C-alpha positions in Angstrom: 65.1 -16.9 -109.2 63.5 -13.6 -110.5 61.0 -15.5 -112.7 59.9 -17.6 -109.7 59.4 -14.5 -107.6 57.4 -12.8 -110.3 55.2 -15.9 -110.7 54.7 -16.1 -107.0 53.8 -12.4 -107.0 51.2 -12.9 -109.7 49.6 -16.1 -108.4 49.8 -15.4 -104.6 46.8 -13.1 -104.4 44.5 -15.6 -106.3 45.6 -18.4 -104.0 44.9 -16.4 -100.9 41.5 -15.4 -102.3 40.6 -19.1 -103.0 41.6 -20.1 -99.5 39.4 -17.3 -97.9 36.4 -18.2 -100.2 36.7 -21.8 -99.2 36.9 -20.9 -95.4 33.8 -18.6 -95.8 31.9 -21.4 -97.5 32.9 -24.0 -94.9 31.9 -21.5 -92.1 28.4 -21.1 -93.8 28.0 -24.9 -93.9 29.0 -25.0 -90.3 26.4 -22.5 -89.5 23.6 -24.6 -91.2 24.8 -27.6 -89.2 24.7 -25.6 -86.0 21.0 -24.6 -86.7 20.2 -28.2 -87.4 21.8 -29.2 -84.1 20.0 -26.5 -82.1 16.7 -27.8 -83.6 17.3 -31.2 -82.5 18.5 -30.1 -79.1 15.3 -28.0 -78.7 13.1 -31.0 -79.7 15.0 -33.6 -77.6 15.0 -31.5 -74.4 11.4 -30.0 -75.1 13.1 -26.6 -74.3 12.5 -23.5 -76.4 15.4 -21.2 -77.2 15.8 -17.6 -78.3 18.5 -16.8 -80.8 20.0 -13.3 -81.1 21.9 -12.5 -84.3 24.2 -9.4 -84.4 26.9 -8.6 -86.7 29.0 -11.9 -86.6 27.8 -13.1 -83.2 25.1 -15.7 -82.5 23.8 -16.0 -79.0 21.5 -18.8 -77.9 19.4 -18.4 -74.7 17.7 -21.5 -73.2 14.4 -19.9 -72.2 13.8 -22.6 -69.4 17.3 -22.5 -67.8 18.5 -18.9 -68.9 21.7 -20.6 -70.1 23.4 -18.5 -72.7 25.8 -19.8 -75.2 27.6 -17.5 -77.7 29.4 -18.2 -81.0 31.3 -15.9 -83.2 32.0 -16.2 -86.9 35.0 -14.9 -88.8 33.6 -14.6 -92.3 29.8 -14.6 -91.8 27.8 -11.6 -90.7 24.0 -11.5 -89.9 21.3 -9.0 -90.1 20.5 -8.0 -86.5 17.5 -9.8 -85.3 16.0 -12.4 -83.0 14.8 -15.9 -83.8 12.6 -18.1 -81.6 13.1 -21.9 -81.6 10.1 -23.7 -80.2 10.2 -26.9 -78.2 9.3 -28.8 -81.4 12.4 -27.7 -83.2 10.9 -25.1 -85.6 12.2 -21.5 -86.0 10.1 -18.3 -86.2 10.9 -16.4 -88.4 11.8 -19.3 -90.6 14.5 -17.6 -92.5 17.8 -15.9 -91.7 19.9 -13.7 -94.0 23.6 -13.9 -94.0 26.5 -12.5 -95.9 30.1 -13.6 -96.5 32.7 -12.4 -98.9 30.1 -9.9 -100.5 27.6 -12.9 -101.1 24.1 -12.5 -99.7 22.3 -15.7 -98.8 18.9 -16.5 -97.2 18.6 -19.7 -95.3 15.2 -21.3 -94.9 15.8 -22.8 -91.5 12.5 -25.0 -91.3 13.2 -26.3 -94.8 16.8 -27.0 -93.7 15.7 -29.2 -90.7 12.8 -30.9 -92.4 14.9 -31.9 -95.4 17.5 -33.2 -93.0 15.0 -35.3 -91.1 13.8 -37.0 -94.3 17.2 -38.1 -95.5 
């Protein structure tokens, strides 16, 4: 019994770290899919959007209707800034920087949506 407890004590932190890393990566993919969806919705409705990024919160303002949607992330954090999404579904600026679990990543949003449309 003592040996099992010792092994669990040694392996436990690695298992928890692996689960948190997988959750962070899944959240990053969710964010990318969310940006793709926003692009599609802007194009389909011909409605520009303003996206505010702050810490771990993403707020989307529909410029025509003033409707605001907010989304929080547990593992991802953003550089504070504002993105514009035109009625054709393209972002300005076209990149966003995120960090999760001490990993810095820059996402090229317009490349993300144009690659998705060609598949």
